[in-house]
C-alpha positions, -999 to 999 in steps of 0.1 A, spaced: -86 279 345 -64 256 324 -83 226 338 -116 242 328 -103 249 293 -92 212 290 -126 200 300 -144 224 276 -148 205 243 -156 237 224 -122 252 233 -104 219 224 -123 214 191 -118 249 178 -82 248 189 -78 217 168 -95 235 139 -69 262 140 -41 236 142 -57 217 113 -60 249 93 -23 257 99 -12 222 89 -33 222 57 -23 256 46 14 256 55 35 261 23 5 258 1 17 285 -23 48 265 -31 29 233 -39 28 230 -78 -6 225 -94 -16 191 -108 -28 189 -144 -63 181 -131 -62 212 -109 -55 234 -139 -83 217 -157 -106 222 -127 -99 260 -128 -110 261 -164 -140 240 -156 -151 263 -128 -150 294 -149 -167 277 -179 -194 262 -157 -204 293 -138 -201 317 -167 -212 296 -196 -230 265 -182 -205 241 -197 -202 207 -180 -169 197 -165 -141 181 -185 -122 170 -154 -139 142 -134 -170 150 -154 -189 120 -140 -193 138 -106 -219 165 -98 -208 202 -102 -204 216 -67 -166 215 -71 -169 241 -98 -189 264 -76 -165 261 -47 -134 267 -68 -151 297 -86 -161 314 -53 -126 307 -39 -109 322 -69 -132 353 -66 -123 356 -29 -85 356 -37 -88 375 -70 -73 348 -92 -68 310 -97 -37 310 -75 -26 282 -52 -50 296 -25 -76 307 -50 -78 271 -63 -76 253 -30 -90 275 -3 -124 256 -4 -107 223 1 -85 237 29 -114 253 46 -138 224 45 -110 199 54 -104 220 85 -140 226 94 -146 188 93 -124 186 124 -147 203 149 -177 189 130 -166 154 137 -160 163 173 -194 178 177 -210 148 161 -191 125 185 -202 147 215 -238 148 202 -239 110 201 -222 101 234 -218 133 255 -182 124 262 -155 151 259 -127 125 254 -146 108 225 -152 141 208 -116 153 212 -101 121 201 -122 118 170 -113 154 160 -76 149 168 -74 117 146 -89 137 117 -67 167 124 -35 147 120 -46 123 93 -21 125 65 -46 115 38 -71 142 48 -42 167 50 -31 158 15 -66 160 -1 -73 193 18 -44 208 -2 -58 199 -36 -87 215 -56 -110 186 -56 -143 176 -40 -132 150 -14 -130 172 17 -160 193 7 -181 161 4 -168 148 38 -176 180 56 -211 183 44 -218 147 51 -207 150 87 -226 183 91 -257 167 77 -255 137 101 -249 161 130 -280 182 121 -300 151 115 -290 136 149 -302 168 167 -333 169 146 -342 133 153 -335 134 191 -352 167 197 -381 160 173 -372 192 156 -381 195 119 -359 226 115 -328 207 123 -340 178 100 -346 203 72 -311 218 77 -297 183 75 -316 179 42 -299 210 29 -265 198 40 -270 163 25 -282 179 -7 -250 199 -9 -229 168 -1 -247 149 -29 -241 178 -53 -204 173 -46 -203 135 -48 -230 109 -46 -214 95 -14 -238 119 4 -268 98 -6 -258 69 17 -258 87 51 -289 106 39 -307 73 34 -297 60 69 -307 93 85 -341 92 68 -347 57 81 -335 66 116 -359 96 116 -388 73 106 -382 46 132 -370 67 161 -403 70 181 -404 31 183 -368 26 193 -363 55 217 -384 43 246 -413 66 239 -391 98 237 -392 102 200 -421 126 194 -448 121 168 -457 84 164 -483 85 136 -465 67 108 -483 85 80 -474 119 93 -439 109 100 -435 95 65 -448 128 51 -423 148 71 -395 124 59 -404 130 23 -403 167 29 -370 170 47 -350 140 34 -363 138 -2 -377 171 -14 -352 195 3 -321 176 -8 -335 171 -43 -341 209 -47 -306 217 -34 -291 191 -57 -309 204 -88 -300 240 -78 -263 232 -80 -270 224 -117 -285 259 -124 -258 271 -148 -262 240 -169 -300 242 -168 -299 279 -179 -283 268 -211 -317 256 -221 -317 220 -208 -350 207 -195 -356 188 -163 -364 157 -184 -329 161 -200 -315 166 -165 -331 133 -153 -317 114 -183 -283 130 -177 -283 116 -142 -289 81 -155 -261 86 -180 -238 97 -151 -247 67 -130 -237 44 -159 -204 64 -162 -198 58 -125 -204 21 -128 -181 16 -158 -155 41 -147 -119 32 -153 -89 53 -141 -56 57 -158 -35 26 -165 -11 37 -138 -39 39 -111 -54 7 -122 -22 -13 -124 0 1 -96 -23 14 -69 -45 -6 -46 -81 0 -56 -103 -21 -34 -120 -6 -3 -117 -38 18 -80 -30 21 -83 4 37 -84 -7 73 -63 -38 69 -30 -27 52 -14 7 43 -30 19 11 -18 50 -9 -27 74 -36 1 90 -56 4 122 -76 35 132 -96 43 167 -109 74 180 -128 75 218 -123 102 244 -125 128 219 -135 123 194 -106 100 165 -97 74 165 -69 60 133 -56 29 131 -33 22 98 -14 -12 103 2 -20 76 29 -37 75 62 -20 69 95 -21 31 95 -17 29 133 -50 47 137 -69 32 107 -61 -4 117 -82 1 149 -114 7 128 -126 -29 124 -118 -40 160 -135 -8 173 -165 -15 150 -168 -50 165 -165 -36 200 -194 -11 193 -215 -39 177 -212 -59 209 -222 -30 230 -252 -22 208 -264 -59 208 -262 -58 246 -279 -24 251 -296 -14 219 -287 22 223 -300 43 194 -268 64 192 -246 33 188 -269 18 163 -271 51 143 -233 54 142 -228 18 131 -255 21 104 -239 53 91 -205 37 90 -217 4 74 -239 19 48 -214 45 38 -187 19 35 -205 -11 21 -214 4 -14 -177 11 -18 -167 -23 -5 -190 -42 -28 -186 -24 -61 -168 -42 -88 -151 -11 -102 -119 4 -88 -123 24 -56 -92 43 -46 -83 54 -11 -92 91 -16 -128 79 -16 -124 69 21 -128 105 32 -166 101 32 -163 71 55 -133 80 77 -150 105 101 -173 77 113 -144 52 116 -126 77 138 -157 82 160 -159 44 164 -123 42 174 -126 71 199 -158 57 215 -141 23 219 -110 39 235 -132 60 259 -152 30 269 -121 10 276 -107 38 297 -140 40 317 -139 3 323 -103 4 335 -90 -18 307 -69 11 292 -48 34 313 -43 71 307 -6 65 304 -11 40 276 -34 64 258 -9 93 260 19 71 247 -3 60 218 -13 95 210 23 106 210 33 77 188 6 84 161 15 121 162 51 113 155 40 90 126 18 116 111 45 142 115 69 119 96 43 114 69 37 152 65 63 157 37 48 128 18 14 144 20 26 178 7 45 168 -24 79 168 -7 86 131 -6 117 134 -28 132 162 -6 141 139 22 165 109 16 149 89 44 116 90 24 130 79 -9 125 43 2 88 49 2 91 66 -32 107 34 -46 80 12 -31 49 32 -41 59 51 -72 69 35 -105 76 70 -118 105 73 -93 117 38 -99 117 42 -136 135 75 -135 165 65 -114 
């Protein structure tokens, strides 16, 4: 029975969901709120009840306000859980979603479980799951959208494609990162009959293009506009809505963070998979300081580019649709962040990270199947990265300064701590 459970990816993935939920929720009530979280609570109430636009991170779409408002209603107040439950839930749900996407692509239990495990223990994802912002919400709906699109494309099922349009619309209503995988999925849907060896369903280009416009343009657009309903009900027209989106795009392009973030924190996406990169938050509450150092597990992240190269070689050799789809999603989700001239901080990586973990997991599984990687080596590696993530857990939960052995990292990464000594 135990062997059967181990080979059942459903059991493993939902087990990791429960583990991820526990990790992300542990001690959440004791974590003090950031100034921006307090502002986000006010924004949520003002947006839903009065249609006022956000004052915190106002350049982003308004889904965060809806999520926080519903979460607060569920818990009865804007408490630690009332503020952050949406982030905790979607950060945890992304774990099985990544696993199911991996399995849908390659039908390999090991690939699915590894990808889910890497996300489950990722310190950056854990940290952002415990804050009332839109990063984990965006990442979950992107992964769910790609998963639905994959099944819709391969099964020639417009219902799944339509569902993916809804999910991508929700993702885009959280952050515009959702538009990149939406575009790739639309292109994949359009060309699939010609790259699938005759197994792709309807081959009439005009009809396929019409279906694409319905499920990958019209449906996401309706969902995106619907998220702005409280603002529109204040009397704004759709023409004003369109002009406002242009204004927000300009605000994104010229966005500048605080001087601290611009001067002290790495803000170029090309660094993410090369060196350790962090995001810091500092709170002084109840007479004591709290420091959060949010960073990914470098010993997992650093495998991304070699794994991407490995999958590119396999795709060139075999032209498998699944490998090409994964590579395209990763590349076109990452490249806009890589090429932009404005600052891009590491918390933006959550929209790219699930696909990086799938690349790594697929490469590991392939190497094991070819005999180039032993089970013993994999187990040692997994134990090692688990220990590293466990050691980083206090850093991800605002308890960096509680442990003397972590204060070295505080000195390296936080000018607040260095200046206050």
